[in-house]
N, C-alpha and C positions, 0 to 999 in steps of 0.2 A: 149379530147386529137387526133391529126389526126393520122389514122390509113393508110394501103396500100391502101385502097379502095376510097380517093379522095374526094368520093361523098358526103361527107358531106357539110353542106351548109358553102362554104369558099368566102371569098372576097379578092380581090388584096389588098395586104398591102398599094401599093402606094396610091393606090382609096380609102383606109379607111385613110388614114395619110392626104390627100389632103381635106377630107369629115370635118376631125378633124378641121382641119387648115381654113377653108371657113367658119363653123359653132361658130367660137368662139365669144362670145360675151361681149359688153362690157357696165356696165349701168353706167352713169355718167351723170351730170345737164347738164340742156338744156342753161341753161343761167348761166353768170359766179357770182358765189358763193362768200360773202362775207366771210366766214369762212371756216373751212376746214367742207368736206363734205366725207360720205361712197361712194367709187365705188368699183366696183365688174369685175371681166372678169369670163366668166366660157364658156362651149360649151354647156349646158344645165343644170338646176335646176331640178335634179331628182336622186334616190338614186345610188351611185357609181361614181359619179362626182366630181372632184377637182375644186374649187375656187379661184381665186384672189382674195384678201382684200386690199385695199391702201386707202388713207388717198387722196383727191382732195384739192387742194389749201392749203397742209398743211403744210406753211411758216408760222414760229415761234415757229411748234411744238416742244418739247424736248421730251417727250413721248406719248406712245400711245398703250394701250393696249386691244384687240378684244374679246369679249366675246361670245362663242356660243355654246349654248346646252352643259352646263356645264364646260365649256373649256377655259382657256386664251390662246391669243395667242400675242404675242409683237411684236410689229412693229420692223422690220429688216430695216436699211438702207445703207445695205453694198453694194446693187445692181450697177449695173454701172449706168451710169447719174445720180446718186443719186436718185434713185425711192426707194421708201421704200412699204415694203407690206409684209402680210404675206398669207400662206397657208393653206385651210378650207376642208375638204375632208366630203362629204356627203356620208356616208359607205352606202353600199351595202344595211343592212338592215334598213334605214330609215326610217319610217313610210311616209306618204305624211301628208301634213298640211304646216302652217304659223309657222315659229321661228321668233325670235328677234335676232339680230347684233347690239350688242352694242360697243362702243369706249369710253373708259375713255381717255381722253384728258387732257394732261398738256403741258401749252404754257407759254412763256415767261413770267416770273414775277409772277409765282404761280398759275396763273390761270387754273382753273379746269372746263372742260364742258363733259358731255356725251351725245354721237350722237347713232341715232338707226336707224335701217333700216328691214325691214322684210322681211326676204327669201322664198318664198314660193316654197316649194318642192311638183312637181307632183309626182303620182303612176308610179310606174315601174312593170310589171312582167317580172320575171326572167323564161327562160324554163328549162326544165329538160332533161336529157340524159342518157339513159342506152351504160355502157361499160363493156368488157372483159378484164378482167387480169388473173395474176395467181393467185389462188387462196389466197396465203399467202400474198400478197397485199390487196387484198376484207377485206380478212379478218385474220389479223397479227395473227402470233401464238403467244401462250402464253411468247415463249421466248425472244421475241422482244418489247412485249409489255412496258418494262420498260426502253430499248433504246428510242422508240418512246415517251414518258412521257418525257425522259431525255430532247430529241432533243426539244420537244415544250418548254419547259423551256428556254432552250438555246436561242432558238429564238424569245419568248417574253421578255427575258433580253436585248437581242440586240434593239429589235423596243422601248425599253423604254427608251433608252439614247437618250436625246435630245441633239442636237448640237445646239446653239443658235445665230450663224449668217449663213450665205447662201454660201454652199461651189460650188454650181453649176453653170454654165457659159455659159448663155443667154439660147435659147429653149431647149426642150428634143427632142431627136430624136431617130430613130428606131434603137433596137438592133440589128435588122435584117432584111434584104428586102426578105422576104417569102411570103407566103399567110398567112394572118390571118384569124383564125376561133372566127366568132361573138359568144366565149361562156364564157365572163365575166357575174360572176354570175349565174351561170348555179347550177342546182342541179343536182349533178351524183349520179348515181345508179350503186354500180360495182356489177356485178355478181346476179344482181335483189337483193340487198342489199342496201337501200339507205345510203349512207355514207355522206360526206361536201360537201359544196356548192365551186364553183370552183370561187378562188376569184383574177385571174388573166386572160391573154387571152393566146393561143395556137399558137404559128407560127411557119408554117413547115418549118425547116431546116435539109438539107442532114444532113447524121456523118460526123463530124469533120469540119461544116463548122463553120468562126468564129463568135463568140457574142461579141458585144461590148457594153462599158460604155450607156446608154443613155443621162447621162448625168455628168458633173465631181461630185467627190466628195470623200470619205474613204470608202475604204473595211473593214466593221465589221465583217465579217463573208464570209470563203469559205471552206466548207467543205462539205463530202460527207453525207446527211441524207438519212434515210430511204424511205420515201416517195418522195419527191424532188429530191432525187440523188444530185448529185455533183452541188452545189447549192453557188451562190455568192451572197449578199446583200450589196449594197453601201448605206452609209450615205450621203446623198445631202445638210444636212441642214435643221433647224427650220419645224423639225418632219417629212423629205421629204424623204421615202427609196424607193428604185426600189429594186427587189431581179430576180436572171435568174437561171432557175431551169431545171434539166434533162440532164445537161453536160456530155459530156464523159473525159471530162479532164477539169482542173483547171489551169490557167494561170497566176493567182496573189494569194495574199497573205495575210492574216488579217492585218491591219494596212495599206497597200497600197493607196496613193494617186493617185486616176487615174484621164486622163483627159478624155472629151466628145468623146467618138471613140476609145478609147483605147479596146484591145481585152482582154478581161477576162477569156474564155475559147473557147472549139470548142462544137460542139452541139451532143449530144449523146440521150439516151436512158433510164439512169440509174433511179432508183427508179420506183416511180408508174407510168407506161408510157407504151404505147402502139404502140410507133416508135418513130423514131427520129425526135427531134421537140423541140422548146425552149418556155419553160411558162416563160411568162414574168408578172409581179405583181407589183401594188406601195402601198404603207402605207404612208397617212400623218395621223401622230401620231396613232390612232388606227384602223383609217378608211381605209376599205378596198375601194380601187378607180380604177373604169375602166385606166388603164396606157394612153389609146388614148387621154382621154380627158384632160392629160397636154400638148399636142400637140398645139403648136398654140399658147399660152397663153400669147405671145411677152414678156416674161422676160425679165429685165433690161432695158426695154424701158419706156419714159415717159409716 
């Protein structure tokens, strides 16, 4: 989390976004296929990355279910321009190796076939960092342990709700144009005590600065949590969620539909925080992915 020193390795957010956009890759057949084939878009194939999977030449396909690492993903065709795709997350704890991605396809006339493509995940090492916070935040007192457990169950329930259609509109955008700290996946050591892995990125934001929705969706949590402070979670559909933490004030309520760019709240330093900033995180189902890996994936394009 950014403090006043500002001497931590920091990058300019706009530059980071530009790098994410330019680095997006697409796997597609080099020759025109005779039938449907699996296509992929991604920034890289490493732990903590988002993948968009689709069918190329999928004309005549009535239904398609992707299977990857024990989970099924049903193809959704509610995107602009008629594109159908699914989101797959490589959790930051994913071991390196080759993993099969298969698709069960149902075509007109009842024809069924199974397609397969291997996804080779490269190894990635995440750094560790020491932070100093109030002792009651490093080691919560017994009096708040029940609250933390209850809030953890609430957040888990929120993430378990999967909307089967896409609610977003086009590409994801930055929720705040500040400096981003390359601390996704960082192993946190609070007051010399090893604690959780950092499942998002920190963006420097002055107290009271507007925090905006990275894409359209529905607010499924807007609450003050012990660890992440005043927090908003948005459901974008298809198992994709974004969260925004440590805000000083919330300006939306649970159940609200938000458009991309809508103001969700004001930046702050609530919860376990060392100074005003935004904690921005993304989940794809239960996979923790770097939010920057979603930028520039050309959502809604053919």
